[in-house]
C-alpha positions as CSV (number, residue, x, y, z in Angstrom):
1,X,152.3,109.8,215.3
2,X,148.9,109.9,213.6
3,X,145.8,110.9,215.7
4,X,143.0,108.4,215.5
5,X,139.7,109.1,217.3
6,X,136.9,106.7,217.6
7,X,133.7,108.3,218.5
8,X,131.0,105.9,219.6
9,X,127.5,106.2,220.8
10,X,127.0,104.3,224.0
11,X,129.4,102.6,226.4
12,X,130.9,99.1,226.3
13,X,128.9,97.2,229.0
14,X,130.1,93.6,228.7
15,X,133.4,92.9,230.4
16,X,134.7,90.8,227.4
17,X,134.2,93.7,225.0
18,X,136.0,96.0,227.4
19,X,138.9,93.6,227.7
20,X,139.1,93.2,223.9
21,X,139.0,96.9,223.2
22,X,141.6,97.5,225.9
23,X,143.9,95.0,224.3
24,X,143.7,96.7,220.9
25,X,144.0,100.1,222.5
26,X,147.3,98.9,224.1
27,X,148.6,97.5,220.8
28,X,147.6,100.6,218.9
29,X,149.7,102.8,221.3
30,X,152.8,101.8,219.3
31,X,151.4,103.2,216.0
32,X,149.1,106.1,216.8
33,X,147.7,108.4,219.4
34,X,144.2,106.8,220.0
35,X,141.4,108.6,221.7
36,X,138.0,107.0,222.3
37,X,135.0,109.3,222.9
38,X,131.9,107.7,224.2
39,X,128.7,109.8,223.7
40,X,125.3,109.1,225.2
41,X,122.8,107.5,222.9
42,X,119.5,109.5,222.7
43,X,116.8,107.5,224.5
44,X,113.7,106.9,222.6
45,X,110.9,106.0,224.9
46,X,108.6,104.4,222.4
47,X,109.2,100.9,221.3
48,X,107.7,101.4,217.9
49,X,108.9,105.0,217.4
50,X,107.9,106.8,214.3
51,X,110.6,107.6,211.7
52,X,110.2,111.3,212.7
53,X,111.1,110.5,216.4
54,X,114.0,108.5,215.4
55,X,115.3,111.2,213.0
56,X,115.0,113.8,215.7
57,X,117.1,111.6,218.0
58,X,119.7,110.9,215.3
59,X,120.0,114.6,214.5
60,X,120.6,115.4,218.2
61,X,123.3,112.6,218.3
62,X,124.7,114.0,215.0
63,X,125.3,117.4,216.5
64,X,127.1,115.8,219.5
65,X,129.2,113.7,217.2
66,X,130.2,116.6,214.9
67,X,131.1,118.7,218.0
68,X,133.4,115.9,219.2
69,X,135.3,115.5,216.0
70,X,138.9,117.0,216.4
71,X,139.7,119.8,214.1
72,X,141.5,118.7,210.9
73,X,140.3,115.1,211.3
74,X,138.7,113.3,208.4
75,X,135.5,111.7,209.4
76,X,135.0,108.0,208.6
77,X,131.3,107.2,209.0
78,X,130.8,103.6,209.9
79,X,127.4,102.8,208.2
80,X,125.8,99.9,206.5
81,X,125.5,101.7,203.2
82,X,129.2,102.6,203.2
83,X,131.8,101.0,200.9
84,X,133.5,97.9,202.1
85,X,137.3,98.0,202.0
86,X,139.9,95.3,202.5
87,X,142.3,95.6,205.4
88,X,145.0,96.6,202.9
89,X,142.8,99.4,201.5
90,X,142.2,100.7,205.0
91,X,146.0,100.6,205.6
92,X,146.5,102.6,202.4
93,X,143.9,105.2,203.4
94,X,145.5,105.7,206.9
95,X,149.0,105.9,205.3
96,X,147.8,108.5,202.8
97,X,146.3,110.7,205.5
98,X,149.4,110.4,207.7
99,X,151.8,111.0,204.8
100,X,150.0,114.0,203.5
101,X,150.1,115.8,206.8
102,X,146.3,116.4,206.5
103,X,145.5,115.5,210.0
104,X,143.9,112.7,212.0
105,X,141.1,110.4,211.3
106,X,137.9,110.2,213.3
107,X,135.9,107.0,213.0
108,X,132.3,107.3,214.0
109,X,130.0,104.5,215.2
110,X,126.4,105.6,215.5
111,X,123.6,104.4,217.8
112,X,121.4,101.4,217.3
113,X,119.3,103.5,214.9
114,X,122.3,104.4,212.8
115,X,124.0,107.7,212.0
116,X,122.5,111.1,211.2
117,X,122.5,112.2,207.6
118,X,124.5,115.3,208.8
119,X,127.4,113.1,209.9
120,X,127.3,111.1,206.7
121,X,127.4,114.3,204.7
122,X,130.4,115.6,206.5
123,X,132.2,112.2,206.2
124,X,135.3,111.9,203.9
125,X,134.6,108.2,203.8
126,X,131.5,106.1,204.4
127,X,132.8,102.6,205.5
128,X,130.9,99.4,206.0
129,X,132.4,96.4,207.7
130,X,129.9,94.1,206.2
131,X,126.4,93.8,204.8
132,X,125.6,91.9,208.1
133,X,124.5,93.7,211.2
134,X,126.6,93.5,214.4
135,X,126.0,94.7,217.9
136,X,127.6,98.2,218.3
137,X,129.8,97.0,221.1
138,X,131.3,94.2,218.9
139,X,131.5,96.7,216.0
140,X,133.8,98.9,218.2
141,X,136.1,95.9,218.9
142,X,136.1,95.0,215.2
143,X,137.0,98.5,214.2
144,X,139.8,98.7,216.7
145,X,141.1,95.4,215.4
146,X,141.0,96.6,211.8
147,X,142.8,99.8,212.6
148,X,145.5,97.8,214.4
149,X,145.7,95.4,211.4
150,X,146.0,98.4,209.1
151,X,149.0,99.7,211.0
152,X,150.5,96.2,211.2
153,X,150.2,96.0,207.4
154,X,151.8,99.3,206.9
155,X,154.7,98.5,209.1
156,X,155.3,95.1,207.6
157,X,154.4,93.3,210.8
158,X,153.5,89.7,211.0
159,X,150.1,90.1,212.6
160,X,148.3,90.3,209.2
161,X,149.8,87.1,207.8
């Protein structure tokens, strides 16, 4: 079974997001070994923080993220400037990783300020779900759903149809 790690900055606070994520975690247990790692978001006290203050916070988050990535896992950085893929393309990517014996995949969702450049540079893939912006809690649920859909596609399941 493939190891999938989701590293997310911040916790799911809303009950409906927790329930949705838990449902996809349960469904994914048939396809992969899923681990979700929640890291604390760096607090920025200033409302209109300078780019330098934001960059410093992102770099601190980036160090924590990179330390949390399991050995031999490919990093997939979820970022707006990433490439958009179809569900079928995501399924193909996960299948290729699993079939090659190369190791697991670690999907990374940054904080409200984004992801550190250090994380993006280490990423095997930069992935964008959309050109639109979503709340980070919703992005996590959407990512889990897409991972589930990818495995459903690969197994010939009916969920994707």
